[in-house]
C-alpha positions in Angstrom: 101.8 111.5 112.0 103.0 114.0 114.6 106.5 114.1 113.2 105.4 115.8 110.0 105.6 119.6 109.7 103.2 119.8 106.8 99.9 118.2 108.0 98.3 118.7 104.6 100.5 116.3 102.6 97.6 113.8 102.2 95.1 116.5 101.2 93.6 115.7 97.8 95.0 112.2 97.8 92.9 109.0 97.5 93.3 105.5 98.8 92.0 102.9 96.4 91.6 99.2 97.4 91.7 96.6 94.6 90.0 93.3 95.7 90.3 90.2 93.5 90.4 86.4 93.8 93.3 84.2 92.8 93.5 80.5 93.3 90.6 80.5 95.8 92.3 83.3 97.8 91.3 86.9 98.2 93.9 89.4 97.1 93.7 93.0 98.5 95.8 95.7 96.9 96.1 99.3 97.9 97.1 102.3 95.8 97.6 105.6 97.5 97.0 108.0 94.6 98.9 111.2 95.2 101.5 109.7 97.5 104.5 110.2 95.3 108.3 110.2 96.1 108.3 114.1 96.0 106.0 114.1 99.1 108.1 114.4 102.3 106.3 111.6 104.1 106.6 109.2 101.1 109.2 106.8 102.7 107.5 106.8 106.1 104.1 106.4 104.6 105.1 103.7 102.2 106.7 101.8 105.1 103.6 102.3 107.2 101.3 100.9 104.5 103.6 97.9 104.1 103.6 97.4 107.8 99.8 97.5 108.1 99.2 95.3 105.1 102.2 93.0 105.4 102.2 92.5 109.2 99.3 94.0 111.1 96.3 92.9 109.1 97.7 89.3 108.7 98.3 89.2 112.4 94.8 90.5 113.1 93.3 87.8 110.9 95.5 85.0 112.4 95.4 86.0 116.1 92.7 88.5 116.6 95.3 91.2 117.5 97.0 93.5 114.9 100.3 95.2 115.3 100.0 98.9 115.8 102.7 101.1 114.3 103.3 102.8 117.7 103.8 99.4 119.3 107.1 99.0 117.4 108.7 102.1 119.0 109.4 103.1 122.6 107.8 106.3 123.7 
């Protein structure tokens, strides 16, 4: 995340995956403990997690190629 001034915002945070089964399907949830609205990167990080889990991982499973966050933006 090169755009962040404070590179320590994720320090002492935890990422927890919750895996369960529902109607013969695997459900994977993610909680980023410590990522709260008061953290400067909150909106960007929340959107990033949504992009990875909502678009990239499903694309990877369906096509063999995920969608990288950087692929969405011109350099």
